[in-house]
VOMARVO-325257 format. One record per residue (C-alpha): residue number from 1; residue in one letter; chain; z, x, y. Coordinates in steps of 0.05 Angstrom, whole numbers, plus 5000, padded with zeros to 4 digits. Layout:
   nr  rest  kette    up  east  north
  NUM     A      A     Z     X      Y
...
This chain:
   nr  rest  kette    up  east  north
    1     M      A  9358  7183   8193
    2     K      A  9374  7197   8120
    3     K      A  9321  7205   8066
    4     I      A  9300  7141   8033
    5     A      A  9268  7126   7965
    6     I      A  9235  7058   7957
    7     I      A  9228  7042   7883
    8     G      A  9170  6993   7879
    9     G      A  9119  6995   7935
   10     G      A  9094  6924   7923
   11     N      A  9096  6866   7972
   12     M      A  9169  6870   7991
   13     G      A  9179  6945   7983
   14     G      A  9115  6956   8022
   15     A      A  9137  6909   8077
   16     I      A  9203  6946   8085
   17     A      A  9170  7014   8085
   18     K      A  9119  6996   8137
   19     G      A  9169  6956   8178
   20     I      A  9221  7011   8186
   21     V      A  9168  7062   8204
   22     K      A  9135  7016   8253
   23     A      A  9203  7004   8285
   24     G      A  9210  7080   8294
   25     L      A  9274  7083   8253
   26     V      A  9247  7135   8205
   27     K      A  9183  7175   8196
   28     A      A  9137  7161   8138
   29     S      A  9150  7232   8114
   30     E      A  9223  7214   8104
   31     I      A  9207  7159   8055
   32     T      A  9185  7165   7983
   33     V      A  9149  7105   7954
   34     T      A  9140  7095   7879
   35     R      A  9091  7054   7838
   36     R      A  9075  7056   7764
   37     H      A  9002  7074   7775
   38     A      A  8979  7133   7817
   39     A      A  8917  7096   7842
   40     S      A  8961  7045   7877
   41     L      A  8996  7100   7916
   42     E      A  8934  7128   7949
   43     E      A  8942  7083   8010
   44     W      A  9014  7106   8019
   45     S      A  8995  7179   8015
   46     S      A  8941  7168   8067
   47     L      A  8993  7138   8114
   48     G      A  9038  7199   8108
   49     Y      A  9090  7173   8059
   50     N      A  9114  7215   8001
   51     T      A  9093  7183   7935
   52     S      A  9111  7188   7862
   53     T      A  9102  7152   7796
   54     D      A  9168  7182   7772
   55     N      A  9228  7141   7795
   56     K      A  9279  7194   7775
   57     K      A  9242  7248   7813
   58     A      A  9236  7203   7874
   59     V      A  9310  7188   7880
   60     A      A  9333  7260   7872
   61     G      A  9362  7286   7937
   62     T      A  9356  7220   7974
   63     D      A  9412  7186   8011
   64     I      A  9389  7114   8005
   65     V      A  9354  7082   7946
   66     I      A  9320  7015   7958
   67     A      A  9304  6981   7893
   68     A      A  9247  6932   7908
   69     V      A  9229  6912   7838
   70     K      A  9226  6845   7802
   71     P      A  9293  6816   7780
   72     Y      A  9275  6825   7706
   73     Q      A  9258  6898   7719
   74     T      A  9322  6915   7757
   75     E      A  9368  6932   7699
   76     G      A  9319  6980   7667
   77     V      A  9302  7014   7733
   78     L      A  9374  7023   7755
   79     K      A  9396  7051   7688
   80     E      A  9336  7098   7691
   81     I      A  9352  7126   7759
   82     S      A  9428  7125   7758
   83     G      A  9435  7194   7729
   84     A      A  9383  7224   7775
   85     A      A  9409  7195   7841
   86     E      A  9462  7233   7881
   87     K      A  9532  7207   7867
   88     G      A  9540  7187   7940
   89     A      A  9472  7155   7946
   90     C      A  9475  7083   7968
   91     L      A  9435  7033   7927
   92     I      A  9404  6975   7965
   93     S      A  9374  6921   7919
   94     V      A  9327  6866   7941
   95     A      A  9323  6832   7873
   96     T      A  9332  6757   7878
   97     G      A  9390  6729   7837
   98     V      A  9417  6796   7814
   99     S      A  9491  6798   7832
  100     V      A  9530  6855   7862
  101     A      A  9571  6860   7798
  102     Q      A  9507  6869   7757
  103     L      A  9481  6922   7805
  104     E      A  9547  6961   7800
  105     D      A  9546  6957   7725
  106     W      A  9475  6983   7719
  107     F      A  9477  7035   7774
  108     G      A  9547  7061   7758
  109     A      A  9618  7040   7772
  110     G      A  9648  7068   7836
  111     R      A  9581  7080   7870
  112     P      A  9561  7046   7935
  113     V      A  9518  6985   7922
  114     I      A  9491  6934   7971
  115     R      A  9452  6871   7956
  116     V      A  9403  6848   8009
  117     M      A  9353  6792   8015
  118     P      A  9298  6805   8068
  119     N      A  9231  6770   8072
  120     T      A  9160  6795   8079
  121     A      A  9160  6787   8155
  122     A      A  9194  6856   8152
  123     E      A  9124  6885   8158
  124     V      A  9118  6857   8229
  125     G      A  9191  6868   8249
  126     E      A  9211  6795   8242
  127     S      A  9250  6792   8176
  128     L      A  9314  6753   8165
  129     T      A  9358  6795   8120
  130     A      A  9424  6776   8088
  131     I      A  9470  6834   8067
  132     V      A  9527  6835   8017
  133     G      A  9567  6898   8004
  134     G      A  9595  6917   7937
  135     S      A  9667  6937   7923
  136     S      A  9652  7011   7932
  137     A      A  9607  7004   7993
  138     T      A  9640  7032   8054
  139     A      A  9637  7003   8124
  140     E      A  9589  7060   8140
  141     N      A  9544  7041   8082
  142     I      A  9542  6969   8105
  143     K      A  9529  6989   8177
  144     E      A  9471  7035   8155
  145     A      A  9441  6977   8116
  146     Q      A  9449  6930   8175
  147     D      A  9418  6981   8222
  148     L      A  9361  6992   8174
  149     F      A  9344  6919   8167
  150     S      A  9359  6902   8239
  151     A      A  9302  6949   8256
  152     I      A  9255  6900   8221
  153     G      A  9283  6834   8245
  154     K      A  9352  6802   8244
  155     A      A  9405  6823   8193
  156     Y      A  9470  6788   8176
  157     V      A  9528  6809   8133
  158     V      A  9546  6749   8090
  159     T      A  9586  6730   8029
  160     E      A  9552  6731   7961
  161     S      A  9563  6656   7953
  162     Q      A  9518  6644   8013
  163     M      A  9460  6685   7985
  164     P      A  9424  6630   7945
  165     A      A  9420  6584   8006
  166     I      A  9397  6641   8051
  167     T      A  9345  6662   8000
  168     A      A  9316  6592   7997
  169     L      A  9314  6584   8072
  170     A      A  9291  6654   8092
  171     S      A  9256  6687   8034
  172     C      A  9224  6627   8001
  173     G      A  9220  6595   8070
  174     I      A  9166  6643   8092
  175     A      A  9119  6613   8041
  176     H      A  9141  6542   8059
  177     A      A  9126  6554   8133
  178     L      A  9059  6585   8117
  179     R      A  9040  6525   8075
  180     Y      A  9052  6481   8136
  181     I      A  9009  6528   8178
  182     R      A  8954  6525   8127
  183     A      A  8955  6449   8125
  184     A      A  8956  6443   8200
  185     M      A  8898  6492   8209
  186     E      A  8857  6454   8158
  187     S      A  8867  6392   8200
  188     G      A  8841  6431   8259
  189     I      A  8779  6450   8220
  190     E      A  8768  6376   8203
  191     M      A  8773  6361   8278
  192     G      A  8716  6410   8292
  193     L      A  8751  6476   8308
  194     T      A  8735  6541   8273
  195     S      A  8781  6568   8219
  196     K      A  8800  6628   8263
  197     M      A  8814  6585   8324
  198     S      A  8855  6536   8284
  199     A      A  8897  6591   8252
  200     E      A  8912  6623   8320
  201     I      A  8929  6558   8353
  202     V      A  8975  6533   8297
  203     S      A  9009  6601   8289
  204     Q      A  9023  6608   8363
  205     T      A  9049  6537   8365
  206     V      A  9097  6549   8307
  207     K      A  9120  6615   8339
  208     G      A  9132  6578   8405
  209     A      A  9171  6523   8370
  210     A      A  9216  6574   8336
  211     E      A  9228  6610   8402
  212     L      A  9250  6545   8435
  213     I      A  9306  6540   8384
  214     L      A  9325  6613   8384
  215     K      A  9325  6623   8459
  216     N      A  9350  6555   8481
  217     G      A  9401  6548   8425
  218     S      A  9383  6474   8420
  219     H      A  9375  6427   8362
  220     P      A  9303  6415   8340
  221     E      A  9309  6341   8354
  222     V      A  9325  6356   8428
  223     E      A  9260  6395   8434
  224     I      A  9221  6341   8396
  225     D      A  9247  6287   8444
  226     K      A  9218  6326   8503
  227     V      A  9147  6316   8478
  228     C      A  9153  6247   8446
  229     T      A  9136  6199   8503
  230     P      A  9140  6124   8488
  231     A      A  9079  6099   8451
  232     G      A  9050  6170   8456
  233     V      A  9007  6210   8409
  234     T      A  9062  6258   8387
  235     I      A  9110  6205   8362
  236     T      A  9052  6170   8328
  237     G      A  9036  6234   8290
  238     I      A  9108  6248   8272
  239     N      A  9118  6178   8246
  240     E      A  9055  6184   8203
  241     M      A  9084  6249   8174
  242     E      A  9151  6216   8160
  243     H      A  9117  6155   8127
  244     A      A  9083  6205   8081
  245     G      A  9151  6237   8065
  246     F      A  9146  6301   8107
  247     S      A  9221  6314   8117
  248     S      A  9237  6293   8046
  249     A      A  9183  6340   8018
  250     V      A  9210  6399   8058
  251     M      A  9281  6386   8035
  252     K      A  9259  6377   7963
  253     G      A  9221  6442   7966
  254     M      A  9280  6480   7994
  255     M      A  9328  6450   7944
  256     G      A  9279  6464   7888
  257     S      A  9279  6538   7906
  258     Y      A  9355  6538   7914
  259     N      A  9367  6504   7847
  260     K      A  9320  6553   7813
  261     I      A  9363  6610   7840
  262     V      A  9431  6582   7822
  263     K      A  9417  6553   7753
C-alpha cells in the first residue's frame, strides 16, 4: 500500500488510522500522524506510527494525504501543505461541509482531490463512508479511496449533492444512535440491572436489529411486526414511545443536523 499522511490525529483521524491498520490494509509504519502538540503524539509513536508536529514534513514523499481537521482549519492546512506535497499526491478530506471545489482551490488546481465522509466507527471496522471525486481525481484515485475506506466498513461513491443527507444519517447518526443506547441502558439500571450489563444488552440488541435489516433486506416495520403480538408488551412500549414523540424527535434531530450542514 502507498504511504499515507494523516493530518490531524484527533477523533476522526485517529479512528481512520487505527481502523485501516486493524484491517491489515497498511502497517502503522507506513502512516504518519500529525498533531499540533508533541505530547499528544506519544501514544501514536508507542503504537508504531510515524509522528510529526510539522504538517509539511509529514506530507513530503507520501502518496495519499488524509486531511482530518476541523472545517474551519481546512483552508489554512491545505494551503500550508500544498507546496510540500507531491504533485501526484491524492488529497482525501473528511471536513464536513467543505466542497470539492473549495478543496481543489486550496490544495491546487489540477491535483487529485477526493471528499469523503466516514464516521468514528472506522476504529472498529464499521464505518459508513461516502466518497466524492473531484474533477482531476482519476478512476484509480477513487478506487484507492474506496478500497481504503471499505477496509474500515462500507464505502459508497456518491454525488456531492447527496453528501449533506449522508452526513446527517451516518456521521451525525452515530451520536444519535448512541444517545438511544444511553437512554435505554439507563432504563435498565432503573429496572435493577448493573450499568455494565445494561450497556452490553442494549448494544447487542441494537447490533442485532441492524443486522436484521442488513442481512434480510427488509423494512424495519416488517421486523417490528414480528415481535409485536396483539396486546403484548412490545407494542405497549412502542406506543408509549410514540405518544412521547419518539419518531418525531428522531426525524427532527436528523433534519436539524442536515439543515445545519446545508445552510
